[in-house]
Structures are given as C-alpha cells and as structure tokens.
C-alpha positions as CSV (number, residue, x, y, z in Angstrom):
1,M,-23.4,-2.5,17.4
2,S,-22.3,-5.3,15.1
3,N,-21.1,-8.7,16.2
4,F,-17.6,-7.7,15.0
5,E,-17.6,-4.5,17.0
6,N,-18.8,-6.4,20.1
7,M,-15.9,-8.8,19.7
8,L,-13.5,-5.9,19.3
9,E,-14.8,-4.3,22.5
10,A,-14.4,-7.6,24.3
11,S,-10.8,-8.2,23.2
12,P,-8.3,-8.2,26.0
13,T,-5.8,-6.0,24.2
14,R,-6.2,-2.9,22.2
15,V,-3.3,-2.0,19.8
16,F,-2.7,1.0,17.5
17,V,-0.3,0.7,14.6
18,S,1.6,3.9,13.7
19,Y,3.4,3.8,10.4
20,S,4.4,5.9,7.4
21,H,2.9,5.5,3.9
22,D,6.2,4.6,2.2
23,S,4.6,2.7,-0.7
24,E,1.7,0.5,-1.5
25,A,3.7,-2.6,-0.9
26,H,4.8,-1.3,2.5
27,E,1.2,-0.5,3.4
28,A,0.2,-4.0,2.4
29,R,2.8,-5.5,4.7
30,V,1.6,-3.2,7.6
31,L,-2.0,-4.2,6.9
32,A,-0.9,-7.9,6.9
33,L,0.6,-7.4,10.4
34,C,-2.6,-5.8,11.7
35,E,-4.7,-8.5,10.1
36,S,-2.5,-11.2,11.6
37,L,-3.0,-9.7,15.0
38,R,-6.7,-9.5,14.6
39,R,-6.9,-13.1,13.5
40,Q,-5.2,-14.0,16.8
41,G,-7.7,-12.0,18.9
42,I,-5.8,-8.7,19.2
43,N,-8.0,-5.6,18.9
44,A,-5.6,-3.9,16.4
45,W,-6.3,-0.7,14.6
46,L,-4.7,1.5,11.9
47,D,-5.8,4.3,9.7
48,L,-6.8,2.1,6.8
49,Y,-9.8,0.8,8.9
50,E,-11.1,4.4,9.3
51,P,-10.6,6.3,6.0
52,N,-12.8,9.3,7.0
53,P,-13.0,9.8,10.8
54,E,-15.9,12.2,11.7
55,E,-13.7,14.0,14.3
56,G,-10.9,14.6,11.8
57,W,-7.5,12.9,11.7
58,P,-5.7,14.7,14.6
59,L,-8.4,13.9,17.2
60,W,-8.8,10.4,15.8
61,M,-5.1,9.6,16.2
62,E,-5.0,11.2,19.6
63,R,-7.9,9.0,20.8
64,Q,-6.4,5.9,19.3
65,I,-3.0,6.4,21.0
66,E,-4.6,7.3,24.4
67,Q,-7.0,4.3,24.3
68,A,-4.4,1.8,23.1
69,E,-2.6,-0.4,25.6
70,F,0.2,-0.7,23.1
71,V,1.3,1.4,20.2
72,L,3.3,-0.4,17.5
73,M,5.7,1.9,15.7
74,I,6.6,0.5,12.3
75,C,10.2,1.9,11.9
76,T,11.5,2.6,8.5
77,E,13.8,5.3,7.0
78,T,10.8,7.3,6.0
79,Y,9.1,6.9,9.4
80,L,12.2,8.1,11.2
81,R,12.7,11.1,8.9
82,R,9.1,12.2,9.5
83,V,9.4,11.7,13.2
84,K,12.4,13.9,13.2
85,R,10.6,16.5,11.0
86,E,13.2,16.2,8.3
87,E,10.6,15.5,5.6
88,R,9.7,18.1,2.9
89,P,7.0,20.5,4.0
90,G,3.5,19.1,3.9
91,A,4.5,15.4,3.6
92,G,3.9,12.8,6.4
93,K,1.7,15.0,8.6
94,G,0.1,12.0,10.2
95,V,3.3,10.5,11.4
96,T,4.6,13.8,12.6
97,W,1.4,14.4,14.6
98,E,1.5,10.9,16.1
99,A,5.2,11.3,17.0
100,N,4.5,14.5,18.8
101,L,1.8,12.8,20.9
102,I,4.1,9.8,21.6
103,Y,7.1,12.0,22.6
104,N,4.9,14.1,24.9
105,L,3.5,11.0,26.6
106,L,7.0,9.6,27.1
107,Y,8.1,12.9,28.6
108,V,5.1,13.4,30.9
109,K,5.1,9.9,32.3
110,K,8.8,9.8,32.9
111,V,8.6,6.1,33.6
112,E,9.9,3.0,31.9
113,N,8.2,2.7,28.5
114,K,6.1,-0.4,28.1
115,K,3.4,1.0,25.8
116,F,5.3,2.1,22.7
117,L,7.0,-0.8,20.9
118,P,9.4,-0.5,17.9
119,V,8.5,-3.0,15.2
120,L,10.7,-3.9,12.2
121,L,9.4,-5.5,9.1
122,P,11.6,-8.2,7.5
123,D,13.7,-5.7,5.7
124,G,13.7,-3.1,8.5
125,R,16.9,-1.8,10.1
126,D,17.4,-1.0,13.8
127,E,19.1,2.3,12.9
128,H,15.6,3.6,11.9
129,I,14.2,3.3,15.4
130,P,13.5,6.8,16.9
131,L,16.1,7.9,19.5
132,P,13.7,7.9,22.6
133,L,13.2,4.2,21.9
134,V,16.7,3.2,21.1
135,G,17.8,0.6,23.7
136,H,14.3,-0.7,24.2
137,T,13.4,-4.2,23.0
138,F,12.3,-4.1,19.4
139,F,10.3,-6.8,17.5
140,R,10.8,-8.1,14.0
141,V,7.9,-9.7,12.2
142,D,8.2,-12.3,9.4
143,E,6.8,-12.2,5.9
144,E,3.4,-13.4,7.2
145,G,3.1,-10.6,9.7
146,W,3.8,-12.8,12.7
147,S,6.2,-12.4,15.7
148,E,5.8,-14.8,18.6
149,D,7.8,-12.4,20.9
150,L,5.4,-9.5,20.0
151,Y,2.3,-11.7,20.5
152,R,3.5,-12.8,23.9
153,I,4.1,-9.2,25.0
154,L,0.7,-8.1,23.7
155,T,-1.1,-10.9,25.5
156,E,1.1,-10.6,28.7
157,Q,2.5,-14.1,28.3
158,K,6.1,-15.1,29.1
159,S,8.2,-14.0,26.2
160,V,11.3,-15.5,24.6
161,V,12.8,-12.0,24.8
162,T,13.1,-12.6,28.6
163,G,14.6,-16.0,28.1
164,T,11.5,-17.9,29.4
165,I,9.7,-20.0,26.9
166,G,6.4,-21.6,27.8
167,E,3.5,-23.0,26.0
168,L,2.0,-20.3,23.8
169,E,-1.7,-19.5,24.4
170,V,-3.3,-18.2,21.2
171,L,-6.4,-16.1,21.8
172,P,-9.6,-16.9,19.8
173,P,-9.4,-15.1,16.5
174,L,-11.6,-12.1,15.6
175,D,-13.9,-12.4,12.7
176,S,-13.8,-9.4,10.4
177,I,-17.3,-9.8,9.1
178,S,-20.3,-9.0,11.3
179,E,-22.6,-11.8,12.1
180,P,-21.0,-14.4,9.9
181,S,-22.8,-17.6,9.1
182,R,-21.5,-20.5,11.1
183,T,-19.6,-23.1,9.1
184,T,-21.7,-26.0,7.9
185,Q,-20.7,-29.2,6.3
186,S,-22.2,-28.1,3.0
187,N,-20.1,-24.8,2.9
188,K,-16.7,-26.0,4.2
189,G,-15.4,-26.4,0.6
190,T,-12.3,-28.1,-0.4
191,G,-10.4,-25.3,-2.3
192,K,-7.8,-22.9,-1.0
193,N,-8.8,-19.4,-0.1
194,P,-9.0,-17.6,-3.5
195,F,-8.6,-14.1,-2.0
196,R,-5.1,-14.4,-0.6
197,K,-3.1,-13.2,-3.7
198,Y,-2.2,-9.6,-3.1
199,G,0.0,-7.0,-4.7
200,R,0.4,-6.1,-8.4
201,I,-1.4,-8.4,-10.8
202,T,0.7,-9.2,-13.8
203,E,-1.4,-12.1,-15.3
204,P,-4.1,-10.8,-17.6
205,E,-6.3,-13.7,-16.8
206,L,-6.3,-12.7,-13.1
207,F,-7.0,-9.0,-13.8
208,F,-10.6,-8.1,-13.1
209,G,-12.9,-5.4,-14.4
210,R,-12.1,-1.8,-15.4
211,E,-12.7,-2.5,-19.1
212,N,-14.1,1.0,-19.7
213,F,-11.3,2.6,-17.8
214,L,-8.7,0.6,-19.8
215,R,-10.4,1.5,-23.1
216,E,-10.2,5.2,-22.3
217,L,-6.6,4.8,-21.1
218,F,-5.5,3.0,-24.3
219,E,-7.2,5.6,-26.4
220,R,-5.2,8.3,-24.8
221,L,-1.9,6.4,-25.1
222,E,-2.6,5.7,-28.8
223,Q,-2.8,9.4,-29.3
224,G,0.5,9.8,-27.6
225,A,-0.9,11.4,-24.5
226,N,1.0,11.0,-21.2
227,C,-1.2,9.8,-18.4
228,S,-1.2,10.4,-14.6
229,L,-3.1,7.6,-12.9
230,V,-4.2,8.8,-9.5
231,G,-5.9,6.7,-6.8
232,E,-5.7,5.8,-3.2
233,S,-3.5,3.0,-1.9
234,Q,-4.3,-0.6,-2.9
235,V,-6.9,0.5,-5.4
236,G,-5.1,-1.3,-8.3
237,K,-2.9,1.3,-9.9
238,S,0.1,-1.0,-10.2
239,S,-2.0,-3.7,-11.8
240,V,-3.3,-1.2,-14.3
241,L,0.3,-0.4,-15.3
242,S,1.0,-4.1,-15.7
243,M,-2.0,-4.4,-18.0
244,I,-0.7,-1.6,-20.2
245,C,2.5,-3.7,-20.6
246,K,0.6,-6.9,-21.2
247,R,-2.3,-5.7,-23.4
248,G,-0.5,-2.8,-25.1
249,Q,0.9,-5.0,-27.8
250,S,-2.6,-5.8,-29.2
251,M,-4.2,-2.5,-28.3
252,L,-1.5,-0.2,-29.6
253,G,0.1,-2.4,-32.2
254,L,3.6,-2.0,-30.7
255,P,6.1,-4.8,-30.1
256,E,6.5,-6.4,-26.6
257,D,9.8,-4.6,-25.9
258,A,8.2,-1.2,-26.5
259,F,6.5,-1.4,-23.1
260,V,8.6,-0.7,-20.0
261,Y,7.7,-0.9,-16.3
262,V,9.9,1.0,-13.8
263,D,9.1,0.2,-10.2
264,M,10.5,3.1,-8.0
265,Q,10.3,1.0,-4.7
266,M,13.9,-0.1,-5.0
267,I,15.3,3.1,-6.6
268,F,16.8,5.5,-4.2
269,N,18.3,8.3,-6.3
270,E,18.1,9.8,-9.8
271,D,21.2,8.0,-11.0
272,E,19.6,4.7,-10.1
273,F,16.4,5.8,-11.9
274,F,18.2,6.4,-15.2
275,E,20.2,3.2,-14.7
276,E,17.0,1.2,-14.3
277,L,15.2,3.1,-17.2
278,C,18.1,2.3,-19.6
279,Y,18.2,-1.3,-18.5
280,Q,14.5,-1.7,-19.1
281,L,14.9,0.0,-22.5
282,K,17.7,-2.6,-23.2
283,L,20.2,0.1,-24.2
284,G,23.3,-1.7,-22.8
285,E,24.5,1.5,-21.0
286,T,23.2,4.2,-18.8
287,L,22.5,7.5,-20.7
288,R,21.0,10.8,-19.8
289,G,20.1,14.1,-21.4
290,R,20.8,14.6,-25.2
291,S,22.7,11.3,-25.4
292,L,19.6,9.4,-24.2
293,Y,17.3,11.4,-26.5
294,R,19.5,10.7,-29.6
295,Q,19.6,7.0,-28.7
296,L,15.8,6.8,-28.6
297,Q,15.1,9.1,-31.5
298,G,12.8,7.6,-34.1
299,K,11.5,4.9,-31.7
300,R,8.5,4.7,-29.6
301,Y,8.2,3.4,-26.0
302,V,5.4,3.4,-23.4
303,V,7.1,3.8,-20.0
304,C,5.0,3.0,-16.9
305,I,6.4,4.5,-13.7
306,D,5.1,3.1,-10.4
307,E,5.5,4.7,-6.9
308,I,6.8,8.0,-8.3
309,E,6.4,9.4,-4.8
310,K,10.0,8.3,-4.3
311,M,11.1,11.3,-6.4
312,T,9.8,13.7,-3.8
313,R,12.9,13.0,-1.7
314,R,14.8,16.2,-2.5
315,E,18.0,14.8,-0.9
316,N,18.2,12.1,-3.5
317,F,16.3,13.6,-6.5
318,S,17.2,17.1,-7.7
319,G,14.2,17.5,-10.0
320,D,16.4,17.4,-13.1
321,E,15.3,13.9,-13.7
322,R,11.7,15.1,-14.2
323,V,12.8,17.8,-16.5
324,E,14.7,15.3,-18.6
325,M,11.6,13.0,-18.7
326,R,9.6,15.9,-19.9
327,G,12.0,16.4,-22.7
328,L,11.8,12.7,-23.7
329,A,8.0,12.7,-23.6
330,G,6.8,16.2,-24.0
331,S,6.2,16.5,-27.7
332,G,4.4,14.8,-30.5
333,D,7.5,13.2,-32.0
334,A,9.1,12.4,-28.6
335,P,10.2,8.8,-28.1
336,L,8.5,8.2,-24.8
337,T,4.8,8.1,-23.7
338,L,4.4,8.0,-20.0
339,A,1.9,6.4,-17.7
340,I,2.6,7.4,-14.1
341,A,0.9,6.0,-11.0
342,S,0.6,8.0,-7.7
343,R,-1.7,8.4,-4.7
344,S,-1.7,12.2,-5.1
345,T,-1.7,14.4,-8.2
346,L,1.6,15.4,-9.7
347,E,1.0,19.0,-8.8
348,E,0.5,18.1,-5.2
349,L,3.6,15.8,-5.1
350,F,6.0,18.2,-6.7
351,E,5.9,21.7,-5.4
352,D,7.8,23.4,-8.2
353,R,8.8,27.0,-8.3
354,P,5.8,29.5,-8.4
355,G,4.9,30.5,-11.9
356,M,6.8,27.6,-13.4
357,T,5.1,24.6,-15.1
358,S,5.6,21.4,-13.2
359,P,7.8,19.3,-15.5
360,L,5.6,16.2,-15.4
361,A,2.2,17.6,-14.4
362,G,2.4,19.9,-17.4
363,I,2.4,17.1,-19.9
364,C,0.2,14.5,-18.3
365,S,-3.6,14.1,-18.4
366,K,-5.1,12.9,-15.2
367,L,-7.1,9.7,-14.9
368,D,-8.7,8.8,-11.6
369,V,-8.4,5.1,-10.6
370,G,-11.5,4.4,-8.5
371,G,-13.0,1.3,-7.0
372,F,-15.1,-1.4,-8.5
373,S,-18.7,-0.7,-9.5
374,L,-21.5,-2.6,-7.7
375,S,-21.8,-5.1,-10.5
376,E,-18.0,-5.5,-10.7
377,C,-17.9,-6.2,-6.9
378,R,-20.5,-8.9,-7.2
379,E,-18.8,-10.5,-10.3
380,F,-15.4,-10.4,-8.6
381,L,-16.7,-12.4,-5.6
382,E,-18.5,-14.8,-7.8
383,V,-15.6,-15.5,-10.1
384,R,-13.1,-16.0,-7.3
385,L,-15.4,-18.4,-5.5
386,R,-15.8,-20.7,-8.5
387,G,-14.6,-24.2,-7.9
388,T,-14.0,-23.7,-4.2
389,G,-17.2,-25.3,-3.0
390,V,-17.9,-22.2,-0.9
391,T,-20.7,-19.7,-1.4
392,F,-21.5,-16.3,0.1
393,S,-25.1,-15.5,0.9
394,N,-26.7,-12.4,-0.6
395,S,-26.6,-10.6,2.7
396,Q,-22.9,-11.4,3.2
397,V,-22.2,-10.1,-0.3
398,D,-24.1,-6.9,0.4
399,E,-22.2,-6.4,3.6
400,L,-18.8,-7.0,1.9
401,I,-19.6,-4.4,-0.7
402,Q,-21.0,-1.9,1.7
403,G,-18.1,-2.3,4.2
404,S,-15.5,-2.0,1.5
405,G,-17.1,0.8,-0.5
406,G,-16.1,-1.0,-3.6
407,H,-12.4,-0.5,-2.8
408,P,-10.7,-3.6,-4.4
409,G,-8.1,-4.1,-1.6
410,R,-10.6,-3.8,1.3
411,L,-13.2,-5.9,-0.6
412,Q,-10.6,-8.7,-1.1
413,R,-9.4,-8.7,2.5
414,A,-12.9,-8.8,3.9
415,A,-13.8,-11.6,1.5
416,E,-10.6,-13.5,2.6
417,A,-11.7,-13.3,6.2
418,L,-15.2,-14.3,5.5
419,F,-14.0,-17.3,3.4
420,D,-11.8,-18.4,6.4
421,S,-14.7,-18.1,8.8
422,L,-16.9,-20.2,6.6
423,T,-14.3,-23.0,6.1
424,R,-12.7,-22.9,9.6
C-alpha cells in the first residue's frame, strides 16, 4: 500500500461526492472541491479517481456510499432531473443509481439525516435540491472549492450554521503523490505553482503537444470535412477547438473572423443557440433556415461547437437545430465547416429515429482526442517547471505519468499537488 493510500486510510473522515456530469467546466469545479477537501485532510472520493473499477460501477458506487461517513450531493438542474428520473433514456445512469441507494438508505433508517449533505456550487440554486433533503441545511462552496461550514461539519467541529463560531482546526493536508520527497532548501523554489491554470487554453503559447493530431485535423478541415472530436472529460477537447480558431488563419488561409467558437454551456434552448451563432458570425440579427443559408451563401466559416451534450435535452432542443446545421454544413459548397467536441460519439448522444441518418453524425468524421504520449508527458512537466527553481526526480515523473495514464487533466492535478508538497 502506497504512502498516499496509508494516509487516506488514516484520515478521520471519509467522504463520497455524488454529482452529475453537466459539462467539463462543472466537473472541473467538482474536482476542485474534492481536491480542496483532500488538501485539508479529508478522505474525499469521486468517480474521477477510479475511472475503471474492477467490480463495475454499480458495486463501486454502492461501496462508496456505504463506507462514507458523509455523502456530498452536488445539486444542479441536471442532477435533480436525473435523480427524479426525468432524463432521456440512457443518460445519467450513475446519478440515478446513486439516488436510488441514497433514497433507500433514508427510507430504511427513518432517522434524522446527517450523512447526506446537499452542496451548491457558486451558481447553484436551492430549488435544485432533491425533495427528501429540502429543509435540511445545505452548503455553498466558493470559487476555490471551500466552505468553512461544510469543513466544520465534516470534521465534527462547531459550525457557524449552528451559530457557534470557534477557532477552526484545519487537519493536516493529504499529499496526492505517494512517498513524496520532503522539501529541501534547494528545492523550495521561488516561483508560483505553474500547474494551477485549468480550463480551456486560448493562448497558443500555452497549448502543449498534439502537433500530429492538429496536423490531421487541419488537413480534414482544409478539405471541407466536418469533424467530431470525441474524448473523455478534461482531456483537452475545448483547448483543441480554441487552437482551430487561433491557428486556423495560417493553416487554412482564412481571415480571423471566419473562425467561430460557440460554447453551449450558457445556451439553454435552440433559439439561444441560433442567437449566439448569428452573433458570433457578426450578422447583426438572428436568422434561421433558408434566411440564414442565403445570408451565408458564398462565404466560408469554420464553426467550433463545444459541449454539444446540451442539445440532448429534448425539452429545450427539438432536433430541428441539428437538421438546420446539417443543411448549412452538409455539402461541398455549404458555407459552414463544423468541428464538434463531445465526450460520446454523436450517434450515442442523439438517438434519432431508426433507419434515419443522424443529422450531425452523418456528416462528421470522428477524431479521437486522447491523452499525451510518454514523451509529451515528460516534456509538459519539464516546460512547466522551467524558471520555478523546482525539479521533479525521475521516479516522481514516472509515478506522475503512470498514475495519470497520460491524461492531461489528471497529470496536471497530480503535478500541482507534488509541486505544493515540494515547496510547502
């Protein structure tokens, strides 16, 4: 058992985080909450730490909920919908399964609930708290993933929720790298942690690796091929879309305003989608159908659509919007070329009528967005550490790579924790 596992086992509080996969940005915020708790000595777990459990997801989730002293329920509109089984068939199975277990435990115990805690992120709304927990104390965390009230509850200290404020005892932090080297004067460094910048990378100078992938992607776009970029959460799909917009001018010989980025995170229905699309295209008005096609005829745009999973919400998106986008991008002389990012294939996301071609899947060629190669992992760590005065040993680098499996997000978070442990 590693040093990290030993520390987890010795931790006074075990916590499981139940949440819905709303978007990559949402997952990043949930992960930030979990990492914040771990840094303060809480043995916190969520599914991102165990991507392929040997016993399978249902048993793994059941074991996590049973063993946890506390279960944090990250309440959002999507989470509530899946808890209530109002999601489209096949979506959100994990949350639905967890909710069934939680509801059963609440029913069987028939006692005051102290284990299942509703948690709201900064933009969360209390109306998204599941009915059995309405009326219970809920906790709101800040942008850094911290809530003193929640921390006090998890560590059984007097909480400001009860109106009693005492001196807060912060538990020793958990290291997230097994057997880290102790900080020495020669490795303390003077620079800031270079691994803290998360989310979509928009600056070409900060984008790392994937040169072969981008070369193939631009070759397809140059030929007018629409592309479906498929990869797991936080693998870098959004950053790839940004590089299309930034590098596309030189790679494809098109003007800067020929590249459009549409982020679906803040788009809630198809009318808003076309409003945003036309705004990014600088049309001055919102158009659809033939009117939009005529306005764009004879021009060429590359449209990058991020978080297209939002279009699976049938109550807000009829499917006509995808049919219209096919008409705008589905032929050789069409004005739009699409680059669409998603965690699942378009065929899996959109269960269109049997025997009918999926409007977007039928015109997009699939490109898998994978992790870093071994050499890219090593170079990424080396480049980020330059100028900080901190170095990672060969064994530490090997462990970071092995533990992350080359996944950029996991590699960065593990490197962030190691950097902190070496400069603490």
